[in-house]
C-alpha positions, 0 to 999 in steps of 0.5 A: 488481469491485474496491472502492477505499475512499473515506475522504477521503484519496487520489488515487482517480481515477488509480487507478480509471483505471489499473484501467480501462486493464486492463479491470477493473471498479472502483468508488470507494466508502464503502458497506459493502454494496458493499465486502462485495460486492466481489471485492477491496479497495484502500485508497489514501492520501496525507497524514499517518497519524494524520489518515488513521486518524481519517478511516477510523475516522470512516467506520465501515468499520474493522470491515468492513475487518477482516471482509472482509480475511480473505475476499478480497485487500486492497491498501494503497497508499502511506499505505494500506500504512502504515495496515496496520501496528500503529502509526506514529510520524508526528507522535506515536504512532498505532495502525494496523489491525494487519494487518501486524506492525511499525511505520511510522518516519521515513526520514531518521534511518535513512538511511546516506547523509545527503545523500539527500533526504527525502521519497524522490520518484521511480523506484527498482528493486524487489528481490523477496525472496520469490516471490509471485503478485503478482509473476507479471508482473514481473521483478527490478529493475523500477522503481516510483514512490515518494513517502514520508518514512516506511517500514515497519520491523521487518516482515521476516516480511511483506516481499516486496520492498524498494528501496535508498535507502542502506538497504533500504526496505520496498516490498511487504508481505503478511500472509495476504490483505492486501498493501501497496505503499509505491510507487504502482502507478498511477503506475509505468507498465507495471510498476505496471499489471502488478502491479495485473493480478496483484492482480486475479487473486489 
């Protein structure tokens, strides 16, 4: 069973629907006992980092997450991936969960091509920079769907894949059993479903 963490941030039901398409049992929950009983965890998220971190902390689930992430696969999606980092500079400086070394920084000042729009919204090719079981059903260059204005930075040791947006944008990270995707697998068509299938088999 996959537990999708419900802390008041994120489009949880499209994610549960995608997992359902794969025949996977998934539950949307903020119950610590269900999270402990799950085989895998997904931390979704949309919105601002500081607000999301406050809401996650308010649930009391942060210690549970820390404990369970050492035992079972955890996948952070979009803002959920950003929360895995040590800190974010979105509207100030905010501490993250610290699973992944590095920080979350604004995309716009770093773009080599200043004509590109921020947020980056749309499909982009995934460049796999390290082999990983998460990629067992996809190939180099498949397209995934992004919506973001901030990105993971100074995290080369954890980066599994990037996408080009005039600079290499961190697309997938891993630290131990903890994974993150900046893009939305649940909005990335068949490619996204294959990534979620691989995650369910980790």
